C-alpha positions in Angstrom: -189.0 25.5 42.7 -191.1 27.0 40.0 -194.6 28.1 40.1 -196.2 25.4 38.9 -194.6 22.9 41.0 -195.6 25.0 44.3 -199.0 24.6 42.9 -198.9 20.6 42.1 -196.9 20.1 45.8 -200.7 22.1 46.8 -202.6 20.2 44.8 -202.0 16.9 44.2 -204.4 16.2 41.4 -202.6 18.4 38.8 -200.5 17.3 36.4 -198.3 19.1 34.3 -199.2 18.3 30.3 -197.1 19.4 27.3 -199.3 21.9 26.0 -199.2 20.0 22.3 -200.7 17.0 23.5 -204.3 18.3 23.0 -203.0 18.9 18.9 -201.0 16.2 19.1 -197.8 18.4 18.5 -194.5 18.8 20.6 -194.8 22.2 21.9 -192.0 24.3 24.8 -194.9 25.5 26.6 -197.4 23.3 29.4 -200.7 23.1 30.5 -202.3 21.5 33.5 -205.5 21.0 31.0 -206.8 22.2 27.7 -209.3 24.8 28.8 -207.1 26.9 31.3 -204.2 29.2 30.2 -201.2 27.8 29.6 -198.2 27.4 32.9 -196.4 29.9 31.1 -198.7 32.1 30.7 -200.3 31.8 34.2 -196.7 32.9 35.7 -196.3 35.4 33.6 -200.2 36.8 35.3 -198.1 36.2 38.2 -195.3 37.7 38.1 -197.1 41.2 36.6 -200.1 40.8 40.0 -196.7 40.5 42.1 -195.0 43.8 40.5 -198.7 46.0 40.4 -200.2 44.4 43.7 -203.7 45.2 42.9 -206.5 45.6 45.3 -209.1 43.7 42.8 -208.5 41.8 40.0 -211.9 40.0 38.0 -211.0 37.0 36.0 -214.2 35.9 34.1 -214.3 32.2 32.9 -213.0 30.6 35.6 -213.1 27.0 34.1 -211.0 24.6 36.5 -209.6 27.4 38.5 -206.0 27.4 36.9 -206.0 31.0 36.2 -207.5 32.1 39.3 -204.9 29.8 41.3 -202.1 31.7 39.7 -203.9 34.6 40.4 -204.5 33.8 43.8 -201.1 33.0 44.7 -199.9 36.0 43.7 -201.9 38.0 46.2 -201.1 35.6 48.7 -197.4 36.4 48.4 -198.5 40.5 48.1 -200.5 40.1 51.4 -203.1 41.9 49.8 -205.6 41.8 46.8 -209.3 40.0 45.9 -209.6 38.1 42.9 -213.2 38.1 41.6 -213.5 34.9 39.3 -217.1 34.0 37.5 -218.0 30.7 36.1 -221.5 29.8 34.9 -221.3 26.0 34.6 -222.0 24.3 38.2 -220.1 21.3 38.1 -216.7 23.4 36.8 -217.4 25.9 39.3 -217.8 23.2 42.2 -213.9 21.8 41.2 -212.5 25.3 40.8 -213.8 26.4 44.7 -212.6 23.0 46.0 -209.2 23.8 44.3 -209.3 27.1 45.8 -209.6 25.9 48.8 -207.1 23.2 48.6 -204.4 25.8 47.7 -205.4 27.8 50.4 -206.2 30.9 48.7 -209.9 31.2 49.9 -209.1 34.8 51.8 -208.1 36.4 48.4 -209.9 34.1 45.6 -213.9 34.6 45.4 -215.7 32.3 43.0 -219.3 33.4 42.1 -221.5 31.0 40.4 -223.5 32.9 37.7 -223.5 34.5 34.2 -220.7 37.7 33.8 -223.6 39.5 32.0 -225.2 39.6 36.2 -222.3 40.3 37.6 -222.6 43.1 39.5 -219.9 46.2 39.1 -219.3 47.1 42.9 -216.0 48.8 42.8 -212.8 49.4 39.8 -210.1 46.9 38.8 -207.2 47.1 38.5 -206.7 43.6 36.0 -209.4 42.1 34.2 -208.8 38.7 32.7 -211.3 37.5 30.0 -211.5 33.8 29.4 -215.0 33.1 29.0 -216.5 31.6 25.4 -214.5 33.5 22.6 -217.8 35.0 21.3 -218.8 36.7 24.5 -215.3 38.4 25.4 -215.6 41.3 23.2 -219.0 42.5 25.0 -217.4 41.5 28.2 -214.7 44.1 27.5 -216.9 46.6 26.8 -218.8 45.8 29.9 -216.1 46.2 32.4 -213.9 48.7 30.6 -215.5 52.0 32.3 -214.5 49.6 35.8 -210.9 49.7 34.6 -208.6 51.8 36.3 -206.8 54.0 34.1 -203.2 52.5 34.2 -204.5 49.0 34.4 -204.5 45.8 32.5 -207.4 43.9 30.4 -205.9 40.5 29.1 -208.2 38.5 26.4 -206.7 35.0 26.2 -207.0 32.8 23.3 -206.6 35.9 21.7 -203.6 36.3 19.2 -202.1 39.2 17.8 -204.2 39.6 14.8 -207.3 40.3 17.0 -208.5 37.1 15.1 -209.7 40.0 12.0 -208.9 37.4 9.3 -211.5 34.9 6.8 -211.8 31.7 8.4 -212.2 29.3 5.4 -215.7 27.6 6.0 -216.0 29.5 9.5 -216.5 33.2 8.4 -215.1 36.1 9.4 -213.2 36.7 13.0 -214.4 33.1 14.2 -214.6 32.0 16.9 -214.3 35.9 18.5 -216.4 38.0 15.8 -215.8 41.4 14.3 -213.5 43.2 16.8 -216.4 46.1 17.9 -215.7 49.7 16.6 -215.9 50.8 20.3 -212.7 48.9 21.0 -211.2 49.7 17.5 -212.0 53.8 18.4 -210.0 52.7 21.8 -207.2 51.9 20.5 -207.3 55.1 17.7 -207.7 57.9 20.2 -204.4 56.2 22.4 -207.4 55.4 25.2 -206.2 52.2 25.2 -202.5 50.8 23.9 -202.6 46.7 22.7 -200.0 44.4 23.3 -199.7 40.9 22.8 -198.0 37.6 23.6 -197.9 34.6 20.6 -198.7 31.7 23.2 -199.6 28.5 21.8 -203.0 29.6 22.0 -202.4 33.7 22.5 -203.2 36.4 24.8 -203.8 39.8 24.3 -203.5 42.7 26.3 -204.8 46.3 26.5 -203.3 49.1 29.0 -205.6 51.8 29.6 -204.1 55.0 29.4 -202.9 57.1 32.3 -202.7 60.8 32.6 -199.3 60.8 33.7 -198.1 58.3 31.2 -194.9 60.0 29.6 -196.1 61.9 26.3 -194.3 62.0 23.4 -194.8 63.9 19.6 -194.7 61.4 16.6 
């Protein structure tokens, strides 16, 4: 049984859609709604977490709990780990909390109703997924980067391989994310993080935080 089918069996309010439905196109990808991760991205995150078996995962922008459900199912299947996920809109937070409960993930997913800027950091994370408002995600990256373990990962959803560093006619430079901060550029330039990209319909960019034991090579 595919993971998305397991989710729909647990939460019968979920309906799978063609991802292109919202742009009036036909896509080879699917999604549960227009705001969460694509199901293929959710399945990727599930597989990654099943492989690396993290103790702590952070998600900003819970929305309706789709990404949190994929992540929570991985942690439950690992028999370990906690996801902390943050949403600032009360009615959406409530829907996500109900979904997490319906799926039996309460022991693995902690939902917080607050602005991400106010979230206290109490420990390090092995994986971070940034999925709030686009214009806040680079600032969130810089806030949480020091608390990501070496060898850990940060993902930014909705961000393609070009990091949106281009002029959008009528909208400006780098819309809607804004300019990539020099601090992130410096981390890439010095090899402290290594970016990689998946060209999904909504885009997802990953950043691997270097570990001292990583394989060394000379150019």
